[in-house]
C-alpha positions, -999 to +999 in steps of 0.1 A: -362+657+462-330+677+466-308+646+462-326+635+430-323+670+415-286+671+423-280+636+410-297+646+377-274+676+375-244+654+380-256+630+352-262+659+328-228+674+335-210+640+332-229+632+300-219+665+285-182+661+291-179+623+287-172+625+249-143+650+255-128+628+282-130+598+259-107+616+234-080+621+260-082+588+280-077+553+265-089+521+281-064+497+297-056+467+275-081+445+294-106+473+297-135+485+275-147+519+265-183+525+276-197+559+266-233+551+276-250+582+291-260+581+328-296+585+336-323+579+361-330+592+395-299+577+412-267+558+407-270+521+400-250+492+413-235+487+378-219+521+380-196+509+409-168+496+388-135+484+404-105+506+399-073+487+393-049+492+422-022+503+398-044+533+389-045+545+425-017+564+443+012+546+459+003+532+493-034+530+487-050+502+507-060+471+489-098+477+495-098+511+479-113+513+445-131+480+448-166+495+444-196+487+466-179+501+497-200+533+498-237+531+506-262+560+507-288+554+534-322+571+536-332+588+569-339+562+597-326+534+575-306+507+594-269+503+587-261+474+564-248+442+580-213+447+565-211+481+584-220+464+616-193+437+612-164+458+599-146+491+607-169+518+592-167+555+584-201+573+587-205+607+571-237+626+577-250+652+553-264+682+571-292+704+556-285+712+519-254+689+517-275+658+513 
């Protein structure tokens, strides 16, 4: 329940400031502007957009910003196959963090 409440707070905050951000940031020539509000109990797969490598800092690894590289697991849920077959960083939320 804590995670859902916090996610809802993130969405509400983001939806409040998104119009102001849009006045200061323009889309890349090949990009589109999407000011659709976020909603629902959790992030959706479509929210994981790729970030062009040129928008990341110098020396960023090629995999960074490609979306879909982070996964939230529920307690006692097995690691996804991709994590079993590739180098993986595991971060565990303790108590109120998660």
